[in-house]
C-alpha positions in Angstrom: -0.1 0.2 0.2 1.7 3.7 -1.1 0.5 5.7 1.4 1.6 9.9 0.5 1.4 12.5 3.2 0.3 16.1 2.2 -1.9 19.5 3.0 -5.5 18.8 3.1 -7.5 21.1 0.0 -10.9 22.0 -0.2 -12.4 18.7 -2.3 -10.9 16.4 0.7 -13.2 17.5 2.7 -15.9 15.1 2.7 -13.7 12.8 2.9 -11.9 13.4 6.0 -16.0 14.2 7.1 -16.9 10.6 6.8 -13.7 9.4 8.1 -14.3 11.2 10.9 -18.4 10.2 11.1 -17.0 6.0 10.7 -13.7 6.4 12.9 -15.1 8.4 15.9 -19.0 6.9 16.1 -18.3 4.0 18.1 -16.9 5.7 21.0 -20.0 5.7 24.3 -19.2 9.5 24.3 -19.8 9.7 20.4 -22.6 8.4 20.3 -24.1 9.6 23.1 -23.2 13.3 22.3 -23.3 12.8 18.6 -25.6 14.8 15.6 -28.9 13.2 16.1 -28.7 12.5 12.4 -26.3 11.7 9.8 -26.7 14.6 8.1 -26.4 16.8 11.0 -22.9 14.5 12.0 -21.4 15.1 8.6 -22.0 18.9 8.3 -20.4 18.7 12.0 -17.5 17.1 11.2 -17.3 19.1 7.3 -16.9 22.2 9.7 -14.0 21.1 11.5 -12.2 19.4 8.4 -12.8 22.9 6.5 -11.5 24.9 9.4 -8.5 23.3 9.5 -8.2 24.9 5.9 -9.6 27.8 6.0 -7.7 29.3 9.8 -4.2 30.3 9.0 -3.1 28.9 12.3 -4.4 25.6 11.8 -3.1 22.5 9.1 -5.1 19.8 8.0 -2.9 17.1 6.9 -3.9 13.9 4.8 -2.5 10.3 4.1 -4.0 9.2 0.9 -3.6 5.7 -0.6 -2.6 5.5 -4.3 -4.8 2.7 -4.7 -4.8 2.3 -8.9 -3.3 4.7 -12.1 -6.6 4.7 -12.8 -8.6 5.8 -9.2 -8.0 9.2 -7.6 -6.6 8.6 -4.3 -8.9 8.2 -1.4 -8.2 9.8 2.2 -6.7 7.0 4.4 -6.0 9.2 7.8 -6.0 12.4 8.5 -5.3 15.4 11.5 -6.1 19.0 12.4 -2.6 21.1 14.3 -3.2 24.3 15.6 -0.3 26.2 16.5 -1.7 28.5 19.2 0.5 32.2 20.0 0.9 33.5 23.3 -2.0 34.5 25.2 -4.7 33.2 22.6 -7.7 30.9 24.1 -7.2 27.3 23.9 -8.6 26.3 20.7 -11.3 23.9 20.3 -13.1 21.2 18.0 -16.7 23.5 19.0 -15.6 26.4 18.6 -14.2 25.4 15.1 -16.8 23.3 14.3 -19.8 24.2 16.2 -19.8 28.2 15.3 -20.9 28.4 19.3 -19.4 30.2 22.4 -19.9 27.8 25.3 -18.9 24.8 25.2 -21.6 23.0 24.0 -24.2 25.0 23.2 -24.0 26.1 19.9 -24.8 22.9 19.1 -28.5 23.4 20.8 -30.8 20.5 19.7 -28.5 18.9 17.1 -27.1 16.2 19.9 -28.2 13.5 21.8 -26.8 15.1 24.8 -26.7 18.8 25.2 -26.0 18.6 29.1 -23.2 15.9 28.2 -21.7 18.1 25.2 -21.8 21.2 27.1 -19.6 20.0 30.3 -17.4 17.5 28.8 -16.0 20.2 26.1 -16.2 22.6 28.9 -14.4 20.5 30.7 -11.9 20.0 28.0 -11.2 23.3 27.1 -10.4 24.3 31.1 -8.0 21.8 31.3 -6.0 22.5 27.3 -5.7 26.4 29.8 -4.3 25.0 32.7 -1.8 22.6 31.5 -0.8 25.8 28.6 -1.3 28.6 31.0 -1.0 30.9 28.1 2.2 29.9 26.7 2.2 29.3 22.8 1.6 26.0 22.1 0.6 23.0 19.4 -2.2 21.7 19.6 -3.8 18.6 17.9 -7.1 18.8 18.2 -8.0 15.5 15.9 -6.5 12.8 14.5 -8.8 9.9 12.9 -7.1 6.5 10.6 -9.3 3.8 8.9 -9.0 1.4 10.9 -7.7 -1.2 7.4 -4.5 1.4 8.0 -3.7 0.1 10.9 0.1 -0.5 11.2 0.8 0.9 8.6 2.8 4.1 9.9 -0.3 6.3 9.2 -1.6 7.9 12.2 2.5 7.7 13.3 2.9 10.4 9.7 0.5 12.4 10.7 2.0 13.0 14.6 5.1 13.1 13.5 4.2 15.6 11.0 3.2 18.1 13.9 6.5 16.8 16.3 8.7 18.4 13.8 6.6 21.9 13.7 6.8 22.0 17.9 10.5 21.1 17.5 11.7 23.5 14.7 9.2 26.2 16.7 10.8 24.8 20.4 7.7 25.4 22.4 5.3 22.2 23.8 2.7 20.4 22.8 -0.9 19.3 23.7 -4.1 17.1 23.1 -6.6 14.9 24.5 -6.4 11.1 24.0 -8.1 7.7 25.3 -6.3 5.6 26.8 -7.0 3.2 23.5 -4.8 5.9 21.8 -2.4 7.5 23.5 0.2 4.5 22.9 1.2 6.6 19.8 1.4 9.6 21.8 4.0 7.8 24.3 5.8 7.3 21.3 6.6 11.1 20.8 7.1 12.3 24.0 3.6 13.1 24.9 2.6 11.9 29.2 -0.3 12.4 30.9 -1.3 14.9 33.3 -4.7 14.4 33.9 -8.0 11.5 33.2 -11.3 12.0 33.4 -14.1 9.8 33.0 -17.5 10.5 31.6 -20.3 8.1 31.3 -19.6 6.7 34.6 -16.2 5.6 33.8 -16.8 4.1 30.1 -15.1 6.6 28.6 -11.9 8.5 29.7 -9.9 11.2 28.2 -6.5 11.6 28.7 -4.7 15.0 28.7 -1.9 14.6 27.2 1.7 17.7 27.0 4.2 17.1 25.2 7.0 19.6 26.9 9.7 21.7 24.5 12.4 19.5 22.7 15.3 18.9 25.6 13.6 19.5 28.7 
């Protein structure tokens, strides 16, 4: 399988949205707070991906599989990395994808559990602000890969892309991960600094920080 890493372009957005929806929908948390229809879900993830192309400090990076000479390459993974200048507010999926202020309220009736969505996004933002404390850093807002490319290096290359920029800028990095996904990030020097459980412990989110190179 021939995999290529490159910046996303607008034609990649629908494929990224479908990939995010398929990859994240099995999560019990996403099942609880996800938009109530597939159309709403795809619109939400399309907005998240589009912001990675449109926003000046955001970078949407895709991994594509070159299948055959006669078929266009297909997106098998993508990541959204955001550079956060010193003193800037912490970015996040909600602000980018739902057009909403208020850590969840902007989603309105689109979601299955608006109260849980509000609490989750609010606490996510609080932890981000707590650990970065206004310092400049890179934020891995979202990363998804198709199950069939697991173990082929797609996720590793998407993380490596950001880590190279983190080290080049001489700053820190921050992300949120599930316990199942944290191993990939630990291999790049990220450390779990806090865990927070939802749905009676059925979903646990890990806040992870990568210090400046040499620390």
